TORSE-121264 format. One record per residue: residue in one letter; residue number from 0; x, y, z of N, C-alpha, C, O in turn. Coordinates in nm, 4 decimals, m for minus. Layout:
# residues N
+------+-----+----------+----------+----------+----------+----------+----------+----------+----------+----------+----------+----------+----------+
: type : seq :      n_X :      n_Y :      n_Z :     ca_X :     ca_Y :     ca_Z :      c_X :      c_Y :      c_Z :      o_X :      o_Y :      o_Z :
+------+-----+----------+----------+----------+----------+----------+----------+----------+----------+----------+----------+----------+----------+
:    a : NUM :        X :        Y :        Z :        X :        Y :        Z :        X :        Y :        Z :        X :        Y :        Z :
...
+------+-----+----------+----------+----------+----------+----------+----------+----------+----------+----------+----------+----------+----------+
This chain:
# residues 119
+------+-----+----------+----------+----------+----------+----------+----------+----------+----------+----------+----------+----------+----------+
: type : seq :      n_X :      n_Y :      n_Z :     ca_X :     ca_Y :     ca_Z :      c_X :      c_Y :      c_Z :      o_X :      o_Y :      o_Z :
+------+-----+----------+----------+----------+----------+----------+----------+----------+----------+----------+----------+----------+----------+
:    m :   0 :  m0.2188 :   7.9776 :   9.5892 :  m0.1903 :   7.9087 :   9.7128 :  m0.2386 :   7.9909 :   9.8331 :  m0.2941 :   7.9362 :   9.9284 :
:    m :   1 :  m0.2166 :   8.1232 :   9.8273 :  m0.2584 :   8.2095 :   9.9374 :  m0.4100 :   8.2061 :   9.9534 :  m0.4601 :   8.2089 :  10.0658 :
:    r :   2 :  m0.4837 :   8.2001 :   9.8427 :  m0.6302 :   8.1928 :   9.8500 :  m0.6748 :   8.0657 :   9.9206 :  m0.7702 :   8.0678 :   9.9983 :
:    l :   3 :  m0.6071 :   7.9563 :   9.8943 :  m0.6401 :   7.8291 :   9.9591 :  m0.6176 :   7.8386 :  10.1098 :  m0.7005 :   7.7924 :  10.1883 :
:    i :   4 :  m0.5082 :   7.8971 :  10.1491 :  m0.4780 :   7.9115 :  10.2923 :  m0.5832 :   7.9990 :  10.3599 :  m0.6320 :   7.9649 :  10.4676 :
:    v :   5 :  m0.6180 :   8.1099 :  10.2985 :  m0.7192 :   8.1993 :  10.3551 :  m0.8540 :   8.1275 :  10.3639 :  m0.9240 :   8.1389 :  10.4646 :
:    a :   6 :  m0.8904 :   8.0540 :  10.2591 :  m1.0173 :   7.9806 :  10.2592 :  m1.0209 :   7.8768 :  10.3712 :  m1.1227 :   7.8616 :  10.4387 :
:    l :   7 :  m0.9107 :   7.8059 :  10.3910 :  m0.9050 :   7.7064 :  10.4981 :  m0.9138 :   7.7720 :  10.6356 :  m0.9804 :   7.7197 :  10.7250 :
:    l :   8 :  m0.8484 :   7.8839 :  10.6528 :  m0.8564 :   7.9555 :  10.7804 :  m0.9981 :   8.0032 :  10.8082 :  m1.0464 :   7.9917 :  10.9208 :
:    l :   9 :  m1.0646 :   8.0560 :  10.7076 :  m1.2025 :   8.1002 :  10.7249 :  m1.2942 :   7.9831 :  10.7563 :  m1.3829 :   7.9952 :  10.8409 :
:    l :  10 :  m1.2748 :   7.8722 :  10.6909 :  m1.3547 :   7.7531 :  10.7172 :  m1.3342 :   7.7061 :  10.8598 :  m1.4308 :   7.6744 :  10.9292 :
:    f :  11 :  m1.2105 :   7.7013 :  10.9040 :  m1.1808 :   7.6565 :  11.0397 :  m1.2433 :   7.7490 :  11.1433 :  m1.3010 :   7.7012 :  11.2409 :
:    t :  12 :  m1.2332 :   7.8788 :  11.1244 :  m1.2869 :   7.9710 :  11.2240 :  m1.4389 :   7.9680 :  11.2276 :  m1.4966 :   7.9846 :  11.3350 :
:    t :  13 :  m1.5062 :   7.9477 :  11.1148 :  m1.6521 :   7.9409 :  11.1184 :  m1.6981 :   7.8102 :  11.1808 :  m1.8020 :   7.8082 :  11.2468 :
:    q :  14 :  m1.6255 :   7.7022 :  11.1627 :  m1.6645 :   7.5753 :  11.2223 :  m1.6438 :   7.5759 :  11.3730 :  m1.7191 :   7.5104 :  11.4450 :
:    a :  15 :  m1.5458 :   7.6466 :  11.4216 :  m1.5126 :   7.6440 :  11.5634 :  m1.5820 :   7.7541 :  11.6421 :  m1.5608 :   7.7652 :  11.7628 :
:    k :  16 :  m1.6633 :   7.8346 :  11.5781 :  m1.7187 :   7.9522 :  11.6433 :  m1.7931 :   7.9209 :  11.7722 :  m1.7832 :   7.9978 :  11.8678 :
:    a :  17 :  m1.8668 :   7.8113 :  11.7781 :  m1.9477 :   7.7828 :  11.8959 :  m1.8646 :   7.7444 :  12.0175 :  m1.9157 :   7.7472 :  12.1294 :
:    q :  18 :  m1.7402 :   7.7094 :  11.9990 :  m1.6589 :   7.6654 :  12.1113 :  m1.5665 :   7.7774 :  12.1580 :  m1.4479 :   7.7791 :  12.1251 :
:    h :  19 :  m1.6219 :   7.8705 :  12.2348 :  m1.5444 :   7.9806 :  12.2892 :  m1.4915 :   7.9415 :  12.4263 :  m1.5635 :   7.8804 :  12.5053 :
:    k :  20 :  m1.3685 :   7.9755 :  12.4548 :  m1.3094 :   7.9624 :  12.5876 :  m1.3121 :   7.8194 :  12.6423 :  m1.3418 :   7.7987 :  12.7600 :
:    h :  21 :  m1.2817 :   7.7222 :  12.5589 :  m1.2823 :   7.5829 :  12.6045 :  m1.1867 :   7.5615 :  12.7213 :  m1.2226 :   7.4974 :  12.8201 :
:    a :  22 :  m1.0673 :   7.6140 :  12.7107 :  m0.9648 :   7.5884 :  12.8130 :  m1.0096 :   7.6341 :  12.9515 :  m0.9756 :   7.5711 :  13.0517 :
:    e :  23 :  m1.0858 :   7.7437 :  12.9577 :  m1.1296 :   7.7949 :  13.0875 :  m1.2258 :   7.7008 :  13.1587 :  m1.2332 :   7.7029 :  13.2816 :
:    g :  24 :  m1.2989 :   7.6190 :  13.0857 :  m1.3947 :   7.5285 :  13.1476 :  m1.3625 :   7.3820 :  13.1295 :  m1.4438 :   7.2959 :  13.1630 :
:    h :  25 :  m1.2432 :   7.3522 :  13.0759 :  m1.2107 :   7.2139 :  13.0411 :  m1.2288 :   7.1156 :  13.1572 :  m1.2817 :   7.0063 :  13.1367 :
:    n :  26 :  m1.1865 :   7.1515 :  13.2767 :  m1.1982 :   7.0568 :  13.3892 :  m1.3431 :   7.0175 :  13.4136 :  m1.3708 :   6.9021 :  13.4464 :
:    e :  27 :  m1.4358 :   7.1112 :  13.3984 :  m1.5779 :   7.0788 :  13.4141 :  m1.6300 :   7.0025 :  13.2926 :  m1.6993 :   6.9019 :  13.3077 :
:    y :  28 :  m1.5969 :   7.0498 :  13.1719 :  m1.6458 :   6.9830 :  13.0507 :  m1.6018 :   6.8366 :  13.0457 :  m1.6751 :   6.7517 :  12.9950 :
:    a :  29 :  m1.4849 :   6.8070 :  13.0970 :  m1.4313 :   6.6701 :  13.0926 :  m1.5185 :   6.5722 :  13.1706 :  m1.5090 :   6.4513 :  13.1494 :
:    t :  30 :  m1.6033 :   6.6222 :  13.2603 :  m1.6908 :   6.5334 :  13.3382 :  m1.8313 :   6.5250 :  13.2798 :  m1.9148 :   6.4511 :  13.3321 :
:    w :  31 :  m1.8593 :   6.5986 :  13.1733 :  m1.9938 :   6.6050 :  13.1177 :  m2.0347 :   6.4778 :  13.0452 :  m1.9549 :   6.4142 :  12.9764 :
:    a :  32 :  m2.1613 :   6.4430 :  13.0629 :  m2.2251 :   6.3360 :  12.9862 :  m2.3690 :   6.3779 :  12.9601 :  m2.4278 :   6.4548 :  13.0361 :
:    s :  33 :  m2.4236 :   6.3267 :  12.8533 :  m2.5646 :   6.3472 :  12.8212 :  m2.6189 :   6.2111 :  12.7785 :  m2.5447 :   6.1131 :  12.7731 :
:    q :  34 :  m2.7465 :   6.2055 :  12.7486 :  m2.8018 :   6.0800 :  12.6975 :  m2.7435 :   6.0469 :  12.5606 :  m2.7416 :   5.9306 :  12.5203 :
:    k :  35 :  m2.6967 :   6.1475 :  12.4897 :  m2.6400 :   6.1257 :  12.3558 :  m2.4923 :   6.0885 :  12.3614 :  m2.4449 :   6.0118 :  12.2775 :
:    a :  36 :  m2.4187 :   6.1417 :  12.4591 :  m2.2738 :   6.1204 :  12.4635 :  m2.2299 :   6.0884 :  12.6064 :  m2.2571 :   6.1635 :  12.7001 :
:    d :  37 :  m2.1621 :   5.9763 :  12.6201 :  m2.1106 :   5.9370 :  12.7514 :  m1.9968 :   6.0289 :  12.7959 :  m1.9743 :   6.0480 :  12.9154 :
:    n :  38 :  m1.9253 :   6.0856 :  12.6980 :  m1.8182 :   6.1809 :  12.7245 :  m1.8316 :   6.2925 :  12.6210 :  m1.8001 :   6.2738 :  12.5034 :
:    c :  39 :  m1.8780 :   6.4073 :  12.6658 :  m1.9057 :   6.5184 :  12.5730 :  m1.7802 :   6.5886 :  12.5243 :  m1.7795 :   6.6457 :  12.4152 :
:    c :  40 :  m1.6747 :   6.5849 :  12.6034 :  m1.5572 :   6.6673 :  12.5779 :  m1.4451 :   6.5876 :  12.5119 :  m1.4077 :   6.4797 :  12.5579 :
:    n :  41 :  m1.3927 :   6.6435 :  12.4031 :  m1.2795 :   6.5840 :  12.3340 :  m1.1659 :   6.6861 :  12.3268 :  m1.0997 :   6.7005 :  12.2241 :
:    n :  42 :  m1.1450 :   6.7563 :  12.4380 :  m1.0390 :   6.8555 :  12.4517 :  m1.0530 :   6.9773 :  12.3612 :  m0.9626 :   7.0608 :  12.3580 :
:    m :  43 :  m1.1634 :   6.9903 :  12.2873 :  m1.1833 :   7.1078 :  12.2033 :  m1.3284 :   7.1276 :  12.1645 :  m1.3617 :   7.2277 :  12.1011 :
:    d :  44 :  m1.4154 :   7.0349 :  12.2009 :  m1.5527 :   7.0360 :  12.1531 :  m1.6464 :   7.1288 :  12.2288 :  m1.7541 :   7.1605 :  12.1783 :
:    c :  45 :  m1.6090 :   7.1735 :  12.3482 :  m1.7016 :   7.2455 :  12.4364 :  m1.6595 :   7.3899 :  12.4568 :  m1.5425 :   7.4254 :  12.4422 :
:    g :  46 :  m1.7568 :   7.4716 :  12.4905 :  m1.7254 :   7.6101 :  12.5201 :  m1.8487 :   7.6923 :  12.5510 :  m1.9616 :   7.6434 :  12.5463 :
:    v :  47 :  m1.8244 :   7.8174 :  12.5825 :  m1.9290 :   7.9139 :  12.6148 :  m1.9967 :   7.9591 :  12.4865 :  m1.9315 :   7.9760 :  12.3835 :
:    l :  48 :  m2.1263 :   7.9783 :  12.4932 :  m2.2000 :   8.0364 :  12.3815 :  m2.2196 :   8.1849 :  12.4064 :  m2.2509 :   8.2259 :  12.5181 :
:    n :  49 :  m2.2014 :   8.2646 :  12.3037 :  m2.2369 :   8.4058 :  12.3120 :  m2.3888 :   8.4156 :  12.3189 :  m2.4590 :   8.3225 :  12.2794 :
:    d :  50 :  m2.4390 :   8.5259 :  12.3681 :  m2.5839 :   8.5432 :  12.3819 :  m2.6584 :   8.5284 :  12.2494 :  m2.7733 :   8.4843 :  12.2483 :
:    d :  51 :  m2.5951 :   8.5644 :  12.1380 :  m2.6615 :   8.5536 :  12.0081 :  m2.6462 :   8.4155 :  11.9440 :  m2.6836 :   8.3967 :  11.8283 :
:    e :  52 :  m2.5915 :   8.3189 :  12.0183 :  m2.5734 :   8.1831 :  11.9654 :  m2.6674 :   8.0818 :  12.0309 :  m2.6592 :   7.9621 :  12.0031 :
:    w :  53 :  m2.7561 :   8.1297 :  12.1172 :  m2.8580 :   8.0415 :  12.1717 :  m2.9812 :   8.1241 :  12.2044 :  m2.9730 :   8.2446 :  12.2278 :
:    r :  54 :  m3.0965 :   8.0561 :  12.2054 :  m3.2218 :   8.1265 :  12.2299 :  m3.3279 :   8.0280 :  12.2793 :  m3.3208 :   7.9070 :  12.2577 :
:    e :  55 :  m3.4260 :   8.0870 :  12.3465 :  m3.5445 :   8.0118 :  12.3878 :  m3.6580 :   8.0529 :  12.2953 :  m3.6845 :   8.1719 :  12.2782 :
:    t :  56 :  m3.7250 :   7.9553 :  12.2356 :  m3.8375 :   7.9825 :  12.1461 :  m3.9583 :   7.9032 :  12.1952 :  m3.9480 :   7.8282 :  12.2923 :
:    r :  57 :  m4.0710 :   7.9193 :  12.1297 :  m4.1899 :   7.8401 :  12.1641 :  m4.1648 :   7.6910 :  12.1437 :  m4.2259 :   7.6066 :  12.2094 :
:    e :  58 :  m4.0742 :   7.6606 :  12.0518 :  m4.0408 :   7.5199 :  12.0244 :  m3.9383 :   7.4652 :  12.1227 :  m3.9150 :   7.3444 :  12.1269 :
:    g :  59 :  m3.8771 :   7.5523 :  12.2014 :  m3.7770 :   7.5085 :  12.2988 :  m3.6436 :   7.5787 :  12.2775 :  m3.6341 :   7.6766 :  12.2034 :
:    t :  60 :  m3.5418 :   7.5273 :  12.3435 :  m3.4075 :   7.5843 :  12.3358 :  m3.3463 :   7.5528 :  12.2006 :  m3.3641 :   7.4432 :  12.1475 :
:    q :  61 :  m3.2735 :   7.6498 :  12.1448 :  m3.2022 :   7.6321 :  12.0189 :  m3.0623 :   7.6906 :  12.0322 :  m3.0413 :   7.7894 :  12.1026 :
:    v :  62 :  m2.9667 :   7.6281 :  11.9637 :  m2.8305 :   7.6798 :  11.9578 :  m2.7900 :   7.6934 :  11.8117 :  m2.8376 :   7.6197 :  11.7254 :
:    k :  63 :  m2.7012 :   7.7889 :  11.7857 :  m2.6540 :   7.8105 :  11.6492 :  m2.5233 :   7.7349 :  11.6305 :  m2.4260 :   7.7569 :  11.7026 :
:    i :  64 :  m2.5230 :   7.6450 :  11.5315 :  m2.4044 :   7.5666 :  11.4974 :  m2.3770 :   7.5871 :  11.3502 :  m2.4619 :   7.5567 :  11.2664 :
:    s :  65 :  m2.2603 :   7.6377 :  11.3178 :  m2.2220 :   7.6646 :  11.1786 :  m2.3298 :   7.7428 :  11.1049 :  m2.3611 :   7.7131 :  10.9896 :
:    g :  66 :  m2.3866 :   7.8430 :  11.1719 :  m2.4845 :   7.9300 :  11.1096 :  m2.6260 :   7.8762 :  11.1055 :  m2.7150 :   7.9438 :  11.0540 :
:    q :  67 :  m2.6500 :   7.7573 :  11.1577 :  m2.7833 :   7.6956 :  11.1550 :  m2.8395 :   7.6838 :  11.2959 :  m2.7694 :   7.6397 :  11.3870 :
:    w :  68 :  m2.9662 :   7.7229 :  11.3149 :  m3.0319 :   7.7062 :  11.4442 :  m3.0726 :   7.5607 :  11.4605 :  m3.1403 :   7.5038 :  11.3749 :
:    c :  69 :  m3.0307 :   7.5015 :  11.5710 :  m3.0558 :   7.3597 :  11.5980 :  m3.1319 :   7.3440 :  11.7285 :  m3.1015 :   7.4121 :  11.8265 :
:    p :  70 :  m3.2310 :   7.2544 :  11.7311 :  m3.3034 :   7.2317 :  11.8558 :  m3.2156 :   7.1577 :  11.9565 :  m3.1413 :   7.0662 :  11.9212 :
:    v :  71 :  m3.2259 :   7.1992 :  12.0819 :  m3.1610 :   7.1260 :  12.1902 :  m3.2666 :   7.0287 :  12.2418 :  m3.3655 :   7.0691 :  12.3030 :
:    l :  72 :  m3.2444 :   6.9018 :  12.2165 :  m3.3394 :   6.7978 :  12.2550 :  m3.3090 :   6.7493 :  12.3966 :  m3.1997 :   6.7741 :  12.4475 :
:    p :  73 :  m3.4029 :   6.6813 :  12.4608 :  m3.3771 :   6.6302 :  12.5959 :  m3.2476 :   6.5497 :  12.6053 :  m3.1799 :   6.5539 :  12.7080 :
:    e :  74 :  m3.2132 :   6.4780 :  12.5016 :  m3.0915 :   6.3955 :  12.5020 :  m2.9621 :   6.4775 :  12.5050 :  m2.8556 :   6.4218 :  12.5316 :
:    h :  75 :  m2.9690 :   6.6077 :  12.4783 :  m2.8504 :   6.6933 :  12.4759 :  m2.8165 :   6.7566 :  12.6105 :  m2.7012 :   6.7932 :  12.6336 :
:    f :  76 :  m2.9144 :   6.7701 :  12.6995 :  m2.8891 :   6.8353 :  12.8286 :  m2.7975 :   6.7477 :  12.9133 :  m2.8110 :   6.6253 :  12.9146 :
:    i :  77 :  m2.7044 :   6.8111 :  12.9839 :  m2.6087 :   6.7326 :  13.0616 :  m2.6808 :   6.6595 :  13.1751 :  m2.7692 :   6.7144 :  13.2409 :
:    i :  78 :  m2.6405 :   6.5345 :  13.1957 :  m2.6949 :   6.4525 :  13.3039 :  m2.5866 :   6.4207 :  13.4070 :  m2.6148 :   6.3684 :  13.5148 :
:    r :  79 :  m2.4629 :   6.4532 :  13.3717 :  m2.3513 :   6.4373 :  13.4655 :  m2.2566 :   6.5536 :  13.4442 :  m2.2309 :   6.5940 :  13.3308 :
:    g :  80 :  m2.2045 :   6.6074 :  13.5540 :  m2.1112 :   6.7189 :  13.5475 :  m2.1787 :   6.8494 :  13.5841 :  m2.3004 :   6.8558 :  13.6015 :
:    t :  81 :  m2.0981 :   6.9524 :  13.5953 :  m2.1484 :   7.0853 :  13.6299 :  m2.0956 :   7.1879 :  13.5308 :  m1.9980 :   7.1646 :  13.4595 :
:    s :  82 :  m2.1628 :   7.3014 :  13.5286 :  m2.1223 :   7.4091 :  13.4392 :  m2.0048 :   7.4859 :  13.4992 :  m2.0006 :   7.5066 :  13.6204 :
:    p :  83 :  m1.9099 :   7.5282 :  13.4166 :  m1.8011 :   7.6120 :  13.4672 :  m1.8491 :   7.7513 :  13.5077 :  m1.7823 :   7.8195 :  13.5854 :
:    d :  84 :  m1.9655 :   7.7944 :  13.4551 :  m2.0193 :   7.9278 :  13.4830 :  m2.1685 :   7.9241 :  13.4528 :  m2.2089 :   7.9262 :  13.3365 :
:    w :  85 :  m2.2497 :   7.9186 :  13.5569 :  m2.3947 :   7.9058 :  13.5384 :  m2.4576 :   8.0316 :  13.4793 :  m2.5750 :   8.0279 :  13.4424 :
:    s :  86 :  m2.3857 :   8.1415 :  13.4689 :  m2.4432 :   8.2633 :  13.4118 :  m2.4382 :   8.2633 :  13.2595 :  m2.4929 :   8.3529 :  13.1953 :
:    k :  87 :  m2.3729 :   8.1633 :  13.2017 :  m2.3600 :   8.1523 :  13.0556 :  m2.4067 :   8.0144 :  13.0096 :  m2.4007 :   7.9172 :  13.0849 :
:    a :  88 :  m2.4529 :   8.0074 :  12.8859 :  m2.4853 :   7.8784 :  12.8251 :  m2.3573 :   7.8177 :  12.7684 :  m2.2687 :   7.8890 :  12.7212 :
:    h :  89 :  m2.3493 :   7.6860 :  12.7739 :  m2.2325 :   7.6129 :  12.7245 :  m2.2806 :   7.4990 :  12.6354 :  m2.3913 :   7.4478 :  12.6515 :
:    v :  90 :  m2.1956 :   7.4611 :  12.5421 :  m2.2322 :   7.3569 :  12.4475 :  m2.1092 :   7.2746 :  12.4109 :  m1.9966 :   7.3243 :  12.4133 :
:    c :  91 :  m2.1325 :   7.1489 :  12.3774 :  m2.0280 :   7.0632 :  12.3195 :  m2.0775 :   7.0192 :  12.1826 :  m2.1870 :   6.9645 :  12.1696 :
:    v :  92 :  m1.9962 :   7.0435 :  12.0810 :  m2.0311 :   7.0128 :  11.9430 :  m1.9135 :   6.9408 :  11.8788 :  m1.7997 :   6.9871 :  11.8866 :
:    q :  93 :  m1.9414 :   6.8277 :  11.8155 :  m1.8350 :   6.7568 :  11.7442 :  m1.7811 :   6.8447 :  11.6329 :  m1.8566 :   6.9201 :  11.5714 :
:    p :  94 :  m1.6507 :   6.8359 :  11.6061 :  m1.5951 :   6.9100 :  11.4921 :  m1.6595 :   6.8634 :  11.3618 :  m1.7087 :   6.7509 :  11.3533 :
:    d :  95 :  m1.6591 :   6.9480 :  11.2628 :  m1.7159 :   6.9151 :  11.1317 :  m1.6114 :   6.8390 :  11.0504 :  m1.5369 :   6.8968 :  10.9713 :
:    v :  96 :  m1.6085 :   6.7097 :  11.0721 :  m1.5142 :   6.6250 :  10.9979 :  m1.5927 :   6.5173 :  10.9252 :  m1.7057 :   6.4857 :  10.9626 :
:    k :  97 :  m1.5335 :   6.4619 :  10.8227 :  m1.6006 :   6.3591 :  10.7443 :  m1.5857 :   6.2243 :  10.8141 :  m1.4749 :   6.1805 :  10.8449 :
:    y :  98 :  m1.6971 :   6.1609 :  10.8380 :  m1.7001 :   6.0278 :  10.8965 :  m1.7217 :   5.9260 :  10.7856 :  m1.7497 :   5.9636 :  10.6718 :
:    s :  99 :  m1.7094 :   5.8002 :  10.8166 :  m1.7249 :   5.6959 :  10.7141 :  m1.8635 :   5.7012 :  10.6504 :  m1.8798 :   5.6615 :  10.5350 :
:    t : 100 :  m1.9630 :   5.7494 :  10.7236 :  m2.0980 :   5.7583 :  10.6692 :  m2.1245 :   5.8932 :  10.6037 :  m2.2376 :   5.9212 :  10.5641 :
:    g : 101 :  m2.0226 :   5.9768 :  10.5918 :  m2.0394 :   6.1086 :  10.5331 :  m2.0424 :   6.2164 :  10.6397 :  m2.0310 :   6.1876 :  10.7589 :
:    r : 102 :  m2.0576 :   6.3390 :  10.5968 :  m2.0603 :   6.4518 :  10.6910 :  m2.1903 :   6.4523 :  10.7696 :  m2.2970 :   6.4193 :  10.7179 :
:    k : 103 :  m2.1782 :   6.4903 :  10.8948 :  m2.2962 :   6.5094 :  10.9778 :  m2.3453 :   6.6517 :  10.9586 :  m2.2655 :   6.7429 :  10.9364 :
:    t : 104 :  m2.4748 :   6.6709 :  10.9669 :  m2.5290 :   6.8063 :  10.9614 :  m2.4907 :   6.8782 :  11.0903 :  m2.4572 :   6.8128 :  11.1890 :
:    p : 105 :  m2.4947 :   7.0110 :  11.0915 :  m2.4603 :   7.0829 :  11.2147 :  m2.5407 :   7.0335 :  11.3356 :  m2.4843 :   7.0158 :  11.4436 :
:    c : 106 :  m2.6695 :   7.0113 :  11.3191 :  m2.7526 :   6.9705 :  11.4324 :  m2.7180 :   6.8297 :  11.4815 :  m2.7304 :   6.8018 :  11.6007 :
:    e : 107 :  m2.6755 :   6.7425 :  11.3934 :  m2.6358 :   6.6067 :  11.4339 :  m2.5070 :   6.6074 :  11.5152 :  m2.4789 :   6.5113 :  11.5868 :
:    r : 108 :  m2.4286 :   6.7142 :  11.5053 :  m2.3010 :   6.7227 :  11.5765 :  m2.3166 :   6.7691 :  11.7213 :  m2.2205 :   6.7626 :  11.7981 :
:    l : 109 :  m2.4350 :   6.8156 :  11.7601 :  m2.4587 :   6.8627 :  11.8962 :  m2.4531 :   6.7452 :  11.9941 :  m2.5247 :   6.6465 :  11.9773 :
:    l : 110 :  m2.3684 :   6.7562 :  12.0956 :  m2.3533 :   6.6496 :  12.1947 :  m2.4160 :   6.6844 :  12.3284 :  m2.4948 :   6.6064 :  12.3818 :
:    c : 111 :  m2.3821 :   6.8007 :  12.3836 :  m2.4251 :   6.8370 :  12.5182 :  m2.4547 :   6.9861 :  12.5268 :  m2.3983 :   7.0672 :  12.4533 :
:    f : 112 :  m2.5449 :   7.0199 :  12.6187 :  m2.5827 :   7.1590 :  12.6386 :  m2.6098 :   7.1824 :  12.7866 :  m2.6664 :   7.0973 :  12.8553 :
:    s : 113 :  m2.5685 :   7.2983 :  12.8339 :  m2.6017 :   7.3452 :  12.9679 :  m2.6398 :   7.4922 :  12.9562 :  m2.5577 :   7.5758 :  12.9186 :
:    g : 114 :  m2.7629 :   7.5224 :  12.9882 :  m2.8106 :   7.6604 :  12.9772 :  m2.7950 :   7.7353 :  13.1091 :  m2.7318 :   7.6878 :  13.2034 :
:    t : 115 :  m2.8540 :   7.8521 :  13.1120 :  m2.8537 :   7.9325 :  13.2341 :  m2.9795 :   7.8998 :  13.3128 :  m3.0798 :   7.8588 :  13.2544 :
:    p : 116 :  m2.9759 :   7.9172 :  13.4438 :  m3.0978 :   7.8905 :  13.5224 :  m3.2113 :   7.9831 :  13.4818 :  m3.1893 :   8.0994 :  13.4480 :
:    k : 117 :  m3.3315 :   7.9307 :  13.4855 :  m3.4491 :   8.0135 :  13.4543 :  m3.5027 :   8.0697 :  13.5852 :  m3.5164 :   7.9981 :  13.6843 :
:    y : 118 :  m3.5325 :   8.1979 :  13.5838 :  m3.5855 :   8.2633 :  13.7042 :  m3.7306 :   8.2988 :  13.6863 :  m3.7922 :   8.3545 :  13.7771 :
+------+-----+----------+----------+----------+----------+----------+----------+----------+----------+----------+----------+----------+----------+
């Protein structure tokens, strides 16, 4: 039984890793929309990304979700709302739950992204 509890805790913490400090930016996240999501925030989906969880490549912006690098497509960038802190990248990712059509891949769960300004 203890192994099951530990396994569930580890699963939960790895799935939630991308959503750091949601409460600190919740008021801003609650106003976010992208072309993919009319409302990006579900009271736990958004948060700050650590520097090692997003990158700029020749292919474009990428974020790490559940250990997988995912492209940030034009439909993911916020079109409404503001960032709680423009010095950090922020992301909204749906929780990894089973939907009627089956599990979504990590990249399919990406809803919204706000990066840092480019200088």
